[in-house]
C-alpha positions as CSV (number, residue, x, y, z in Angstrom):
1,M,17.4,4.2,3.3
2,P,15.2,1.8,5.2
3,K,16.9,-1.5,5.8
4,H,14.0,-3.3,4.3
5,T,14.7,-1.7,0.8
6,K,17.9,-3.6,0.3
7,G,16.2,-6.8,1.6
8,L,13.3,-6.4,-0.8
9,V,15.7,-5.8,-3.7
10,E,17.7,-8.9,-2.9
11,E,14.5,-11.0,-2.4
12,I,13.1,-10.0,-5.8
13,A,16.4,-10.8,-7.5
14,Q,16.5,-14.2,-5.8
15,R,12.9,-14.9,-6.9
16,I,13.9,-14.3,-10.5
17,T,17.0,-16.4,-10.2
18,D,15.2,-19.3,-8.4
19,A,12.4,-19.2,-11.0
20,K,9.9,-20.9,-8.7
21,Q,7.2,-19.2,-10.8
22,D,6.9,-18.5,-14.5
23,A,7.4,-15.1,-16.1
24,G,3.7,-14.7,-16.8
25,T,2.8,-15.2,-13.1
26,F,5.6,-12.8,-12.0
27,M,4.2,-10.2,-14.4
28,E,0.7,-10.3,-12.9
29,D,1.9,-8.0,-10.1
30,A,3.7,-5.6,-12.4
31,L,2.7,-1.9,-12.0
32,D,4.3,-0.5,-15.1
33,I,6.6,-1.6,-17.9
34,Q,9.2,0.7,-19.7
35,Y,10.6,-0.9,-22.8
36,I,14.2,-0.2,-23.8
37,I,14.5,-0.2,-27.6
38,N,17.0,0.6,-30.3
39,Q,16.6,3.5,-32.7
40,D,15.1,1.1,-35.2
41,K,12.5,0.1,-32.5
42,T,13.9,-3.4,-31.9
43,Y,13.7,-4.7,-28.4
44,R,16.7,-4.4,-26.1
45,G,15.2,-4.9,-22.6
46,A,12.7,-3.6,-20.2
47,R,12.2,-2.1,-16.7
48,I,9.3,-3.5,-14.7
49,L,8.0,-1.5,-11.7
50,V,7.2,-4.0,-9.0
51,A,6.9,-1.7,-6.0
52,F,6.0,2.0,-5.7
53,G,5.6,4.7,-3.1
54,G,8.6,3.9,-0.8
55,P,10.6,2.2,-2.0
56,N,10.3,2.2,-5.7
57,I,11.6,-1.0,-7.1
58,W,12.4,-1.8,-10.8
59,V,13.5,-5.0,-12.4
60,N,15.9,-4.1,-15.3
61,T,16.2,-7.0,-17.7
62,Q,18.8,-5.2,-19.9
63,Q,21.2,-4.8,-16.9
64,G,20.2,-8.0,-15.2
65,Q,19.5,-6.3,-11.9
66,V,16.8,-5.2,-9.5
67,E,17.0,-1.5,-8.6
68,G,15.5,0.0,-5.5
69,Y,15.2,3.8,-4.8
70,W,14.2,5.6,-1.6
71,W,14.8,9.3,-1.0
72,G,17.9,9.7,-3.1
73,D,19.5,6.4,-1.9
74,D,19.5,3.2,-3.9
75,A,20.2,-0.5,-3.7
76,T,20.8,-3.0,-6.5
77,A,21.1,-6.7,-6.7
78,G,22.0,-8.8,-9.8
79,F,19.9,-11.8,-11.0
80,I,20.1,-14.7,-13.4
81,D,17.0,-14.7,-15.6
82,N,16.1,-18.4,-15.1
83,M,12.4,-17.7,-15.4
84,G,12.7,-16.3,-18.9
85,L,11.4,-12.8,-17.9
86,D,13.3,-11.0,-20.7
87,D,12.1,-13.4,-23.4
88,Y,8.5,-13.0,-22.1
89,L,8.8,-9.2,-22.2
90,E,10.3,-9.3,-25.7
91,E,7.3,-11.4,-26.9
92,M,4.9,-8.9,-25.2
93,Y,6.7,-6.0,-27.0
94,A,6.3,-7.7,-30.3
95,V,2.5,-8.0,-30.0
């Protein structure tokens, strides 16, 4: 795995924890959203694709971590959702 993958994953996790921008601004650069729902279709969390094509990086609000993948290797970093990203995505899902 390129050394920069782990660094990117950690940087994104830190951005969410530091909350220097709001969730709406953070989501402007989102490439895809996968909603995680219960059988009754209630919201549980989401995965947001924030980088693609090497490495692929997802923000997983259900697990509270950023996940990076590159050629079978992976890197993860936890975050504290101080920007309210999960709440924002739950509102988007309800629309």
